[in-house]
C-alpha positions in Angstrom: 204.8 -104.2 -97.8 204.1 -101.3 -95.4 206.7 -98.5 -95.9 207.8 -97.3 -92.3 208.9 -94.5 -92.5 209.2 -93.5 -88.5 210.4 -95.3 -86.2 210.0 -94.9 -82.1 211.8 -96.8 -80.0 210.9 -96.2 -76.1 214.0 -96.5 -73.8 213.9 -96.8 -70.2 218.2 -97.5 -70.6 218.1 -100.9 -68.8 220.6 -103.6 -70.3 216.7 -105.0 -72.2 217.0 -101.4 -73.7 220.8 -101.4 -74.6 220.4 -104.8 -76.5 217.3 -103.8 -78.6 218.6 -100.6 -79.3 221.1 -102.5 -81.8 218.3 -103.6 -83.6 216.6 -100.8 -84.0 219.3 -98.7 -85.6 220.0 -101.5 -88.0 216.1 -101.6 -88.5 216.0 -97.6 -89.2 219.3 -97.5 -91.5 217.7 -100.7 -93.4 214.7 -98.8 -94.1 215.9 -95.1 -94.1 213.3 -94.2 -91.7 213.4 -91.5 -89.3 214.0 -92.7 -85.1 212.6 -90.8 -82.4 213.8 -91.8 -78.9 212.0 -91.8 -75.8 212.1 -92.0 -72.2 209.2 -91.4 -69.8 210.0 -90.7 -66.5 207.3 -92.3 -64.1 206.0 -90.2 -61.4 206.5 -91.7 -58.1 204.1 -92.6 -55.7 204.0 -90.5 -52.6 201.8 -89.7 -49.5 201.2 -86.0 -48.7 202.3 -84.5 -44.8 200.6 -82.2 -43.1 203.7 -80.2 -43.4 204.7 -80.6 -47.1 208.0 -82.3 -46.0 207.1 -85.5 -48.7 206.2 -83.2 -51.3 209.3 -81.0 -51.4 211.6 -84.3 -51.5 208.8 -85.4 -54.3 209.6 -82.3 -56.3 213.2 -82.7 -55.8 213.0 -86.7 -56.4 211.3 -85.9 -60.1 213.8 -82.9 -60.8 216.9 -85.8 -60.4 215.2 -88.4 -62.4 214.3 -86.0 -65.1 218.1 -84.7 -65.1 219.0 -88.6 -65.2 217.0 -89.4 -67.8 218.4 -86.4 -70.1 221.4 -86.8 -69.0 221.1 -90.4 -70.4 219.2 -89.2 -73.8 222.6 -87.0 -74.3 224.7 -89.7 -74.0 222.9 -92.2 -76.5 222.0 -89.5 -78.9 226.0 -89.0 -78.9 226.8 -92.5 -79.5 223.9 -92.9 -81.8 225.3 -89.9 -84.0 228.7 -91.4 -84.0 227.2 -94.2 -86.1 225.7 -91.9 -88.7 222.0 -91.5 -86.9 220.3 -88.2 -85.8 217.3 -89.6 -83.8 214.6 -87.3 -82.5 214.7 -87.3 -78.9 212.3 -86.6 -76.2 212.1 -87.4 -72.0 208.4 -86.3 -71.1 206.8 -87.5 -67.5 204.1 -89.6 -67.1 202.9 -93.2 -67.4 205.2 -95.5 -69.8 202.8 -97.6 -71.8 199.6 -94.1 -72.1 202.9 -92.1 -73.0 204.3 -94.1 -75.9 201.1 -94.6 -77.3 200.2 -91.1 -77.2 203.3 -90.2 -78.5 203.2 -92.7 -81.5 199.7 -90.8 -82.2 200.5 -87.1 -81.2 203.7 -87.5 -83.9 201.7 -90.2 -86.4 204.6 -93.1 -86.0 204.5 -95.7 -88.7 206.2 -98.3 -86.1 207.0 -98.7 -82.8 210.1 -100.7 -81.6 210.1 -102.2 -77.8 212.1 -104.2 -75.5 210.6 -106.5 -73.1 212.1 -108.8 -70.0 209.4 -111.5 -71.4 208.5 -111.8 -67.5 205.7 -114.7 -66.9 203.7 -115.9 -64.3 203.9 -113.4 -60.7 206.0 -111.0 -61.8 204.6 -110.0 -64.8 201.0 -109.6 -62.4 202.6 -108.1 -60.0 205.1 -105.7 -62.6 202.4 -105.3 -65.3 203.5 -105.3 -68.7 203.9 -101.7 -70.3 204.9 -103.8 -73.5 201.9 -105.6 -73.6 199.7 -101.7 -72.7 201.2 -100.8 -76.0 200.7 -103.7 -77.9 197.0 -103.4 -77.3 196.4 -99.7 -77.3 199.0 -98.3 -79.7 197.9 -96.6 -83.6 200.3 -98.6 -85.5 202.4 -102.0 -85.4 204.7 -102.7 -82.6 207.8 -104.9 -83.1 209.0 -106.3 -80.0 212.3 -107.6 -78.9 212.7 -109.7 -76.4 216.0 -109.3 -73.6 218.3 -112.2 -74.3 220.5 -111.9 -71.8 
């Protein structure tokens, strides 16, 4: 059996991620693995204008999104520290699936654990699936936890 020494848990701070983190923490503790938490702030698409108004709003909004993500990550890290876990935490900017795969490769993760909404049909077609993209391109095994509530 392969030893999983490092586990990456990408989180979007959603209800599904909150549910999955319990399982991932249990797994990390059982295996004695180092846990990495990652949040990817996805840039929003905007149209530039002649006078740059939308650009100014864009940079303000992105700054707020990064600050909110950092606050959420700090709170999660504090919560896990109370349980005896001391994860490596990162908040980065980019397209989630691409950045998760890149992080896993750059940090030699031995396992990616992530949650999924389990959407199908039109919702899946319309929204795509970060989890599916990670499954296809990750440099290591991916353990998927389906949201049940």
